[in-house]
N, C-alpha and C positions, 0 to 999 in steps of 0.2 A: 740428737736432734740435728745438729749442724756440723759441716765440714766444711773445709778450706779450701776454697774454689783453684782451680790451676788456670787461668784464663783471666786477665785484666780487661777484655775489652768490652768496656763499658758497663761492667759490675762492680760489686762491691766489696769484692773477695771472699765473700760469704755466701753458700748455697745451702738449702734443704734439702733433706731426705725426701722421699715420695710421702713417706708418712706423716712427716710435718709440713709438706706443702698443703695437705689433705686438711690439716687442721689449721693452717695460717692463713689469716685473711688481711686485708687493709679496708678498713671500713670508711665511710663517708665523712663521718664523725671526725675518725682519725686525721683524715685530710686536711678537714675544714681547722681543728684543731693546730696543726702545723702552719695553716697559713694566716692565722691569727696571731701566733708565737712563731714566726721564722727562726727565734735562738734553739727551737729542738731541731734544725736542722744544720749540719756541719758541712762546709765546703773542703773538700781534698784536692792539693795538686799532683798532677802527674807531669813530668819533665818531658819535654820534645827536645830533639837533641839532634844539631846538624852532624850529620856523618861525614865530614871534612877536616871539619875545625875541632870536634870532639864537645864542642861548648854547647851548654842550653840556649836555646833560643826561642823557648815559649813554655808554657804550662796549659793544658787541658784542666777545666773546671769540672769537679766531680761532686755531686751532691750526696750525703749519706746520712741517714734516717734512723740513727744508731739509738736514740730515745725511746722508737716506737718499737723496738724488738730485731728480729735480725733478718726481716724481709729485705731483697735485693731493692735498690734503687727503681730497677726496670719494670718490679711487680707496684712500685707506688706508682709511677705514672701511667701504666696500664688500666691500673683501678681508676685513675684520675680521670683517663677518657672514658673510662666506663659509666662514670657519676657527673660528666660534661663539665669538669674541671681542670682537664689538661692545660690550657693555657694559663689558668690562674697560677698551677702549680709550677710549669716552667717556668713562668715570669717570676714568680717569688725564687727560684735557685737562682737566676738572672741576675735579677737585682742584687741577690746576695753578694755574688759572686763579683760583680763589676763593684762595690764596695770595696773588696780586697785589693783592686787594682793599684791602688797609692802604694800599696807596700811591694809593687810588682819592682825587681829588678830592672837596669838600664838595658834596654834593646833587647825586650823580650816581650813577646806577645802572650794574651788571652785569648785562649780558643771555650767557647759557649756553646752547648748542644742546644740547638731549636730543632721542632720538627716543621719539616717544610709545609706541611697542611695547617700549622697555627700560627704563619709570618704573619697574616694578617690582619690575626685579630687584635683586638684593643689590649688585653692586657701586654702582650709579646711588644707591639708598638710603643707601648707607654715605657716598658722596661727597657727598649733598646732607645731611646730618645736623647738628643745630645749628641758631642762627639765621641763617634767612634774607631777614633785613632789607637792602632794598639791592639783592636778587637779581633778576634778569629772568628765567624761567624759559621759554625759547624751543622752541617744538616746530615742526617739522617737520610739513606736509601730505603729503610725498609717502607716507608709509606709512599704508595704508588701516588703521582701528582697530576691532577685533572685540569688544572687549569696553570698552566706553566705560564703564560703572559702577568699574571696577577702577581706570582712569586718571582720572578725576572724584575718585575717595575720594581717590588720590594726589596730587592738585593741590591739592584741598582740604585734605589735611595740609601742604604745603607753603605754602599761602597761611594757616593757621594758623598759622604759623612765621615771616611776615614777607615772602614772596615775591610776588612778580607772576607773571603769566601772560600771553604771547604767543603767539600763530599765524604760524609764516612760511610764503611763498610762496604768500598767499591769491591763488586765482586761476589756479594752474599747476596745479591738481589736482581729480579729480573730487570729493573729499569735503570742501571747504572749507566749504561750508554747511552742511553737518552737523556740522562740528566746530565751528564758530564758536558754533553755537546749543546743543549739548551743554556744551562746555566754557566758554563766558562770559569768554573772556580779556582780561584790560585793554587789551593791546595786540596790535591787528592789521597786519600786514607785507604791503604790495600787491608781490607778486612783480615783479621787474624788466622782464617781459615787458610789463606793463601799464604801465609806467613809461615804457620806451624810445620816444622820437619822440612822448610826449603832447603837446609842446609844438605839435606840427602834426596831431594826431591828435584830432577832435571827440569822436570814440567813445570812446576810451579815456578822456577827460576826462571824459565824461558817466558812463562805469561806475567811475571812480574816484572821481566825485562820489557814486554810488548806494548804492558799499559803504562809502565815510564814511558816508553818513546811515544805515546798516543798523548798522554798527558801534555808532553813537551810540545806537542804540535798544537796544542791549546793555550798555550806560555804558560802553563801550570807547572808545579812540583809534586811530585809521587811522596807519599810519606808511610812507611812499613808501620802497622801500630801491631801491639800485642807480641812482641818480641819477648823471648822467655828463656833462652840459652846464649851462650857464647857463640855456639856455631852458627845458630842462624843469626845474629849479629853479624858475623866474619862474612858470611854468604850475601847478605842484604849489603855491606860496604861493598864486596866484590863485582856486586851487578850495578854499581853506579848510583843506587838511591841515595837520595839526599837527605833526608829526614827520619826519623823515627822515634818510637815510644815503645814502653814495653813494660815489666816487672826487671828485665836484666839492666834496665837503665836506671830505674826507679820507678818503685810503687805509690800509689797515689797518697800524699799525705797531708799534714797541713802546712800552708804555705810557708814559702817557697821552698822544697828540699832541693839540695846541690847534688851535682852529678860527683860520683866517687871520682878523684882525681888519677885514680890508677886505671879507671875505666875510659876514661878522657885520654890518657897518655896512650893507651891502648886502640881506641877509635882511630888519632891522629896518624898512631903509626902504620895501623891497616892501610888506611886511606892514601898515607902518602907511598905505600908498597905498591897501592895500585894505580896512582899516578906515576910513579915509575915506569911501572909496566904499559900504559897508555901513550904515554912519552914517546917510547921508543917503538911502538907499534905504530905512532902516527907524527915522527920527526917532521915530516915534510907538510904537515895539515895546515890550514890557515885558520885562525881561529880568533873571535870577536875583539879581543884585547889587540889585536895588531891594527885594527881597522879605526879605534877611537878617536872622534874629533873632540877640539877644545869645545868646551861645554858651558853655558851660562845657566847658573839656577838660583831660584829664587823662593825664599820659605811662602808658608801656608800665611795670607793675610797679604802680604806684600804687593805693592803695584811695581809693573814694570815699568824700570826706569826709562823718563822720557829720551835720556842723551842713548839710550843703548844702539847699537848697530846691529845687533844680532838677528839673527832671521827665525832663531830656534831658542826657545827659553824652557827648560825643566823646574817645576814647582815642586819642593821636597818637603817631606816634613819633619818633625823634629829630631826623629832617627835617621835623618838624610836619605831616605827612600824615595824613590819618584811616585809621586801620586799625579801628575798632570804633564804634558806636553802641549806649549804655545808656540805656536808656526802663523810667522808673518803671513798675510795674506797679500801678495804684492811687491813689485819694489816700491820701498819708499813707504810701505802703507801703516798706519799706525793702529791698525785693526787686525785682532789674532784668533786663528780658530785654534779652539780647545779641545783637547782628547784627553779625558780623565781615566783611562786605562791604557795607559802607553804601555807595547810591548815589553817584556823585561827578559833579557838572557843573562848569562853569566859570561864573564872575560873568557873562560876557557874553551865556549862551547863552538864547536864544528860551524866554521861560515857557511858550509852547503848547506847541512841540517838546517840553520837558521833559515836561509832561502827557502828552502820546503816548507817550513813553517808558516812564512810569510805568505805563500801562495795559495795557503788556504785561508787566511783571513779572509774579513768581510771584505768586499772592493773599497769601503769608503775610508778605509784604515791600512789596506795593503803596503801601500807605497809611503808610509809614515815613516821617519825617523824612529829608530830602536835603541830604547835605554839600555845601558850595560851595568849590571850591577855586581856586588862582593857577595860573600857567602852569606852577609847580614840581611842585604837586601839595597845596601848603601849604593846608592849613584856614583857611579866612575867614571861616566862619558854618554855618548851616542853614536849612533852610525848612521848615517843616511843610507837608503835604499840605493842610490846610485853607487855610490864608494864601496858598499856591497858585490854587486855586481860587476863592475869593473876589477876588483880585485880578483875576484874568482876568474873573470875570463883572464886576466893576466897570467895565473897559474896555471891555466890550461894549457895557453900558449906556451908558457915556458917547458910544460910538461911534454907537449907534443914535439917542441924543438930538440928536447933532451932525448925523445924516444927515437927521432929523425937522424940526430947524431950518433946514439948508439947504431943503429942499422947500417950507417954508411960506413963505421969503422968496423963492420965484422966481415 
């Protein structure tokens, strides 16, 4: 009656034969029973891995309704929507997942699935109240949004309380690009359909690379989900995609599964090989790490020191990740302008590419300093717009000078 699934993209790992689907159902009473007694629901965690270091950086929380039969979680949530209980069931799963956060290993985030059309409902708001530091709110792309503004307002409120935002299943629906440009998530997940067989499909590889470049322009990171084979993993690493999850990296299981050490070493080796090729190809490029200024930072809740002479301060969370930019308004002023979503780039990012990204930002933040972070998102320094432009102009002059010298010696 049941068979093992071949994809872990948001499913329980169990699927039903057509005959079983016809006879299986989730009743309203079954859903009510789960809401009254959440202990019948288990939360499994699937690792999210940094493809440069080979270390786990987060976990996605997934609900398992094992005590009520073999129906997949998607069926439970779709039936809950039919009975008008979707928000209540999602809120229960979120609340139960957050209770596990106390056991989350250091420097890792917890990803929670939320339907965008339920963001503003009372149960979801209550489940996501309080401090959201270390939480990734993951929105599915399957639902078409009609009221972007209220969703954006709700997400801004989550961000103000420390959350990051992700968009799930990018490429599987028609509304993806609209959601990305309006919601500006920190993480964008590639749908399993774009990842399956990518090791032998150059068109999929080109599309993944293109989406990665586009997400980079929006100050976000791409995450490939549903990776099931080592060749798929190797191709994803070769494309420079920074984050991944899937059965080959770890199936959903009780909190909190660790990565196989041999697999971690394989990832680091493949990433190092790619880095060597990139360095050889771009030996003369200018990277953001070359432009970093000394940076003053303060923790969440700390006041700006009265004696500081700094004109720029970065507020960081307990994981040393930048959350706000404080920019002094005018010479000698004690007033500060606060930017809650500073632009974050990696030290090895190409400076010319970052300048292009800056020019696509909103005019109000386009010329603000940039925060530079390491692979774990921790602050390493800041770069000012004028320093970036000046360095690129100097590089261009040197290249022109070298070309003129080459021409004169021929």
